[in-house]
TORVEXPA-897974 format. One record per residue (C-alpha): residue number from 1; residue in one letter; y, x, z. Coordinates in steps of 0.2 Angstrom, whole numbers, plus 5000, padded with zeros to 4 digits. Example, Ala and Ser with C-alpha at 12.3 -4.5 7.8 and 13.67 -1.06 7.14 Angstrom:
n;res;v;u;w
1;A;4978;5062;5039
2;S;4995;5068;5036
***
This chain:
n;res;v;u;w
1;M;4536;5704;4979
2;P;4519;5697;4973
3;Y;4515;5697;4954
4;S;4530;5709;4950
5;G;4529;5718;4934
6;T;4519;5716;4918
7;L;4500;5712;4919
8;T;4490;5720;4906
9;I;4475;5710;4901
10;P;4460;5719;4894
11;Q;4453;5713;4878
12;V;4435;5709;4883
13;T;4424;5695;4882
14;I;4425;5687;4899
15;P;4415;5673;4908
16;Q;4424;5656;4912
17;V;4426;5648;4928
18;T;4424;5630;4928
19;V;4437;5618;4933
20;P;4430;5601;4929
21;Q;4441;5585;4931
22;T;4429;5578;4944
23;T;4423;5587;4955
24;S;4387;5646;5049
25;T;4396;5651;5056
26;E;4395;5665;5045
27;I;4385;5676;5034
28;P;4371;5664;5029
29;V;4357;5677;5026
30;A;4343;5681;5037
31;G;4337;5699;5037
32;A;4345;5713;5027
33;P;4362;5710;5019
34;L;4361;5709;5000
35;P;4370;5723;4990
36;P;4388;5720;4985
37;V;4391;5713;4968
38;T;4394;5726;4955
39;H;4409;5721;4946
40;P;4415;5727;4929
41;R;4430;5738;4930
42;T;4442;5740;4915
43;A;4457;5753;4916
44;T;4474;5742;4917
45;S;4491;5745;4924
46;S;4489;5732;4937
47;P;4476;5729;4951
48;F;4477;5711;4948
49;K;4464;5710;4934
50;P;4460;5692;4928
51;N;4443;5691;4921
52;A;4440;5673;4919
53;A;4449;5660;4909
54;I;4451;5643;4917
55;P;4448;5630;4903
56;F;4457;5614;4902
57;P;4446;5599;4908
58;T;4436;5592;4894
59;T;4432;5573;4891
60;A;4414;5576;4898
61;D;4422;5584;4914
62;M;4433;5569;4916
63;A;4420;5556;4914
64;R;4410;5565;4928
65;G;4424;5561;4940
66;N;4425;5543;4937
67;V;4407;5536;4939
68;Q;4406;5519;4945
69;I;4393;5511;4956
70;V;4380;5500;4945
71;A;4364;5557;4961
72;P;4308;5630;4973
73;P;4307;5619;4989
74;L;4316;5622;5005
75;P;4305;5630;5019
76;S;4301;5620;5034
77;Q;4315;5628;5043
78;V;4330;5637;5035
79;T;4336;5652;5045
80;V;4355;5654;5045
81;A;4363;5667;5055
82;T;4377;5660;5067
83;K;4386;5676;5072
84;P;4403;5678;5063
85;L;4405;5690;5049
86;Q;4415;5705;5057
87;P;4416;5724;5056
88;D;4402;5733;5063
89;A;4406;5739;5080
90;A;4397;5756;5079
91;A;4405;5759;5062
92;N;4422;5756;5069
93;K;4420;5763;5086
94;S;4429;5780;5082
95;A;4444;5771;5073
96;T;4459;5768;5082
97;P;4469;5752;5080
98;D;4483;5762;5072
99;E;4471;5768;5058
100;T;4464;5751;5054
101;T;4478;5738;5058
102;R;4494;5734;5050
103;F;4507;5721;5053
104;V;4518;5710;5042
105;A;4533;5701;5048
106;S;4547;5691;5038
107;T;4560;5703;5045
108;G;4550;5719;5041
109;D;4552;5731;5027
110;D;4539;5737;5015
111;A;4547;5755;5017
112;N;4541;5754;5035
113;D;4524;5762;5041
114;G;4517;5744;5044
115;S;4515;5748;5063
116;E;4518;5733;5075
117;Q;4535;5741;5079
118;K;4540;5744;5061
119;P;4530;5730;5051
120;W;4530;5727;5033
121;Q;4538;5712;5024
122;T;4526;5707;5011
123;I;4508;5703;5012
124;Q;4506;5709;4995
125;H;4511;5726;5000
126;A;4498;5725;5014
127;A;4485;5720;5002
128;E;4488;5735;4991
129;W;4486;5747;5006
130;A;4471;5739;5013
131;Q;4454;5748;5012
132;P;4437;5743;5020
133;G;4439;5739;5038
134;A;4457;5735;5038
135;V;4465;5722;5048
136;I;4481;5714;5042
137;V;4490;5704;5055
138;V;4504;5693;5049
139;E;4517;5687;5060
140;S;4525;5669;5060
141;G;4536;5665;5045
142;T;4535;5660;5027
143;Y;4528;5671;5014
144;E;4526;5671;4995
145;P;4508;5670;4986
146;F;4499;5685;4986
147;H;4482;5692;4978
148;T;4469;5704;4985
149;V;4468;5721;4977
150;R;4451;5728;4983
151;G;4436;5722;4994
152;G;4428;5728;5010
153;T;4410;5729;5014
154;V;4397;5719;5024
155;S;4400;5730;5039
156;Q;4419;5733;5036
157;P;4427;5718;5028
158;I;4446;5717;5025
159;T;4453;5704;5037
160;F;4470;5695;5034
161;R;4475;5686;5050
162;A;4489;5675;5054
163;A;4496;5678;5071
164;G;4506;5662;5073
165;E;4513;5649;5061
166;V;4511;5658;5044
167;I;4515;5648;5029
168;I;4510;5653;5011
169;G;4520;5644;4999
170;P;4527;5646;4981
171;P;4544;5652;4979
172;G;4556;5638;4976
173;G;4543;5625;4980
174;Q;4529;5618;4970
175;T;4530;5621;4951
176;P;4521;5611;4937
177;A;4502;5614;4936
178;E;4492;5623;4923
179;K;4495;5619;4905
180;K;4486;5621;4889
181;G;4488;5639;4881
182;M;4491;5647;4898
183;T;4484;5665;4899
184;P;4472;5670;4914
185;A;4487;5679;4921
186;E;4498;5664;4920
187;L;4485;5653;4928
188;Y;4481;5665;4942
189;R;4500;5666;4946
190;L;4499;5648;4951
191;N;4486;5651;4966
192;N;4495;5654;4982
193;I;4480;5666;4988
194;H;4469;5673;4975
195;I;4454;5683;4979
196;Q;4445;5691;4963
197;Q;4432;5704;4962
198;C;4435;5708;4980
199;D;4419;5707;4992
200;Y;4419;5704;5010
201;I;4437;5697;5013
202;I;4442;5686;5028
203;M;4457;5675;5027
204;D;4460;5668;5044
205;G;4473;5655;5050
206;F;4485;5653;5036
207;Q;4495;5637;5031
208;V;4494;5636;5013
209;Q;4507;5624;5006
210;R;4512;5616;4989
211;A;4502;5628;4978
212;A;4505;5625;4959
213;R;4486;5626;4956
214;C;4475;5632;4970
215;G;4479;5634;4988
216;I;4465;5648;4989
217;F;4455;5653;4974
218;V;4439;5665;4975
219;V;4431;5671;4960
220;E;4418;5684;4956
221;S;4416;5690;4974
222;R;4403;5691;4988
223;G;4404;5687;5006
224;V;4421;5680;5007
225;V;4425;5670;5023
226;L;4439;5657;5023
227;R;4442;5650;5041
228;N;4454;5641;5051
229;N;4466;5639;5036
230;V;4476;5622;5033
231;I;4478;5619;5014
232;S;4490;5605;5010
233;A;4498;5597;4995
234;A;4490;5609;4982
235;R;4493;5603;4964
236;V;4475;5604;4958
237;F;4463;5611;4972
238;G;4464;5614;4989
239;I;4450;5628;4989
240;L;4441;5633;4973
241;T;4428;5646;4971
242;G;4419;5651;4956
243;F;4404;5663;4954
244;A;4406;5667;4973
245;V;4390;5673;4981
246;E;4388;5669;5000
247;V;4406;5662;5001
248;Q;4409;5654;5019
249;I;4422;5640;5021
250;L;4423;5637;5039
251;S;4434;5626;5050
252;N;4447;5623;5037
253;K;4458;5608;5034
254;T;4462;5603;5016
255;F;4472;5587;5012
256;G;4484;5579;5000
257;T;4478;5588;4984
258;L;4487;5580;4970
259;E;4475;5580;4956
260;Q;4457;5585;4961
261;H;4447;5590;4975
262;G;4450;5597;4993
263;I;4435;5610;4992
264;Y;4426;5614;4976
265;V;4412;5627;4976
266;S;4407;5630;4957
267;N;4397;5641;4945
268;S;4382;5652;4949
269;R;4375;5668;4941
270;A;4365;5672;4957
271;E;4347;5668;4961
272;H;4353;5664;4979
273;D;4371;5657;4980
274;R;4370;5653;4999
275;P;4387;5645;5002
276;I;4391;5638;5018
277;L;4403;5624;5021
278;R;4404;5621;5040
279;S;4416;5611;5051
280;N;4429;5608;5038
281;E;4440;5592;5037
282;S;4444;5586;5019
283;Y;4454;5570;5017
284;A;4467;5562;5007
285;N;4463;5571;4991
286;A;4464;5563;4973
287;I;4446;5564;4969
288;S;4432;5571;4980
289;G;4433;5578;4998
290;I;4420;5592;4994
291;Q;4412;5595;4977
292;I;4397;5607;4973
293;N;4394;5610;4954
294;G;4384;5623;4946
295;D;4390;5618;4929
296;C;4379;5626;4916
297;Q;4393;5624;4902
298;M;4402;5638;4911
299;G;4388;5650;4909
300;G;4376;5658;4921
301;A;4362;5649;4930
302;G;4371;5632;4931
303;L;4363;5629;4948
304;I;4369;5632;4965
305;T;4356;5635;4978
306;E;4353;5637;4996
307;A;4370;5629;5001
308;L;4372;5623;5019
309;I;4384;5609;5021
310;E;4386;5604;5039
311;N;4397;5597;5052
312;N;4411;5593;5040
313;S;4422;5577;5041
314;V;4427;5570;5024
315;H;4437;5554;5022
316;D;4450;5544;5014
317;N;4448;5553;4997
318;G;4451;5545;4980
319;S;4433;5547;4974
320;K;4417;5554;4982
321;G;4415;5561;5000
322;L;4402;5574;4995
323;S;4400;5576;4976
324;L;4384;5587;4974
325;I;4381;5591;4955
326;S;4367;5604;4950
327;M;4363;5609;4968
328;S;4346;5612;4974
329;D;4336;5619;4989
330;S;4351;5615;5001
331;I;4354;5607;5017
332;V;4367;5593;5020
333;Q;4367;5589;5039
334;N;4378;5582;5053
335;N;4392;5577;5041
336;L;4404;5563;5046
337;I;4409;5554;5029
338;Y;4420;5538;5028
339;N;4432;5527;5019
340;N;4431;5536;5002
341;G;4431;5529;4985
342;K;4450;5524;4987
343;A;4451;5524;4967
344;N;4434;5525;4961
345;G;4418;5535;4965
346;A;4399;5534;4966
347;G;4395;5538;4984
348;G;4398;5545;5001
349;I;4385;5557;4995
350;H;4382;5557;4977
351;L;4367;5570;4970
352;T;4368;5571;4952
353;D;4368;5582;4936
354;E;4382;5589;4926
355;L;4382;5581;4909
356;G;4372;5590;4897
357;C;4365;5603;4909
358;Q;4348;5596;4914
359;H;4350;5604;4931
360;P;4349;5589;4943
361;S;4352;5591;4961
362;R;4334;5592;4968
363;N;4324;5598;4983
364;N;4338;5595;4995
365;V;4337;5589;5013
366;I;4349;5576;5018
367;V;4348;5573;5036
368;N;4358;5566;5051
369;N;4374;5561;5042
370;T;4385;5546;5047
371;I;4392;5538;5032
372;I;4403;5523;5032
373;E;4408;5518;5014
374;P;4415;5499;5011
375;S;4419;5503;4993
376;I;4405;5514;4987
377;A;4387;5517;4990
378;G;4383;5527;5006
379;I;4370;5539;4997
380;R;4368;5538;4978
381;L;4354;5548;4968
382;T;4356;5549;4949
383;D;4353;5558;4934
384;G;4336;5566;4939
385;A;4340;5570;4957
386;A;4322;5570;4963
387;D;4312;5577;4977
388;N;4326;5576;4989
389;I;4321;5573;5007
390;V;4331;5559;5016
391;F;4330;5555;5034
392;N;4339;5551;5050
393;N;4355;5545;5042
394;L;4366;5531;5048
395;L;4373;5522;5032
396;I;4385;5508;5032
397;S;4390;5501;5016
398;P;4387;5486;5004
399;Q;4375;5498;4996
400;P;4368;5510;5009
401;L;4357;5520;4999
402;V;4355;5519;4980
403;D;4340;5529;4972
404;E;4341;5527;4953
405;V;4328;5540;4950
406;G;4314;5534;4962
407;D;4306;5551;4965
408;N;4314;5555;4981
409;K;4306;5556;4999
410;I;4317;5543;5009
411;D;4311;5537;5025
412;K;4314;5519;5027
413;F;4313;5518;5046
414;S;4324;5533;5052
415;N;4338;5529;5039
416;V;4348;5515;5047
417;Y;4355;5504;5033
418;L;4369;5492;5039
419;H;4383;5482;5030
420;S;4395;5482;5045
421;S;4402;5494;5057
422;A;4403;5480;5071
423;G;4395;5485;5087
424;I;4390;5503;5081
425;F;4404;5515;5086
426;V;4414;5518;5101
427;N;4431;5516;5093
428;P;4431;5519;5074
429;A;4450;5513;5073
430;I;4455;5531;5080
431;G;4441;5540;5072
432;D;4428;5540;5086
433;Y;4412;5538;5077
434;H;4400;5542;5093
435;I;4388;5527;5093
436;L;4387;5515;5107
437;A;4372;5514;5118
438;T;4367;5497;5111
439;S;4369;5504;5092
440;P;4353;5501;5081
441;A;4355;5520;5077
442;K;4351;5524;5095
443;N;4334;5533;5097
444;Q;4330;5528;5078
445;G;4328;5546;5073
446;I;4313;5557;5070
447;A;4309;5575;5073
448;K;4301;5579;5056
449;F;4299;5571;5039
450;F;4289;5580;5025
451;Q;4289;5595;5036
452;K;4308;5596;5037
453;I;4315;5596;5054
454;T;4330;5587;5062
455;P;4345;5598;5065
456;P;4342;5605;5083
457;T;4361;5601;5088
458;D;4372;5587;5083
459;R;4389;5590;5074
460;E;4397;5594;5091
461;G;4384;5606;5096
462;R;4375;5596;5109
463;H;4356;5598;5108
464;R;4345;5585;5102
465;N;4330;5581;5113
466;S;4315;5572;5105
467;L;4308;5568;5122
468;T;4323;5558;5127
469;G;4326;5551;5109
470;L;4334;5556;5093
471;N;4348;5546;5086
472;A;4351;5542;5067
473;G;4368;5549;5061
474;A;4379;5564;5065
475;Y;4380;5562;5084
***
């Protein structure tokens, strides 16, 4: 069973991973892959080696989550690989399925050989067996939380794949969330899927329910891919990452997080973080749908760079849609954001700085997003958020765009500012935000602004054509 036995925690000075109270399709690097992260390894009796204490939220953290309305330059084109991360075909050509693939079933036995005919019973047992290139196929059933033990490589990731309805839930249902004084090991036991110091892991297709803390947590790891997962009713976070380089969060659904955010990407020690958040739906979470935060107070660079946030649907959250704190040189495009700010919030998209960090969100491109926010601003830029390029957005709000800094490049023609959705969309009552032929967003877009180009496709993959007319917004 996961987390059995006694954990020995080395007595070393360890970095912290932030948990503020606020808060494509695959490898995002063009050219040769970056080398794996070198992780410190300390002898211990358990492969589960917590290396980062999770601090209790501070007063400053809490203040950042409750702001009320009163957020090196990008190249002209950002090249992002679109092929999925997968084991290199040549590297695995000689390997037979029996050598690399193992099966888990609720009716299995960990004393079996892990074959399809004799599956194992626990995912944790499979994780302890897995080597680079391994594929763990999990059959339908309900399983206890688990943690990874080792990582893969860029050409041979370790894949955990659900084959059917696979539920990962805490034994006995959700337990109380983190408390002051908990050790790292105690905190990490509250995560349903825990990935730590393990590079190139793929988690595909799991239903992660009622986590006592995080549905999926990724820390100190490179090249992890989370895709096609459904994370519901987590106590604190749906998905949380800390110091995770080139993490890819793709086509997941996160909803019903009880205390904080649906998806939260935090912390940076790398020069190029390159997270990708694509085609996720995040809704009905207590605070923000998606938050990015470099957070200098937790060490490292304190600035997340080269993020790609596209094609996401973020709606009906308690605070902001996209909370972008200490993020630079990134692209935010083709997102559909609506009806957030149920409890409070600053904007559908809010670009800002973490309190006391002096790392404002700068040099980002905000293009072709559809934002409908009747309670909060459409886009808000505060606390030094300057040199951001904003064009081709469809903004419907009492305050469509609030630039409190004044040093941003905002196109007043291609950004469509409206106070009502009437006559704009096909059928917003059922979530259809395609624009009508008579919409003022029709043919209002431009192909380029300050040398940054409009996305070549819309959020559904249809090619945009400047000869026939470009629309403002995500469609």
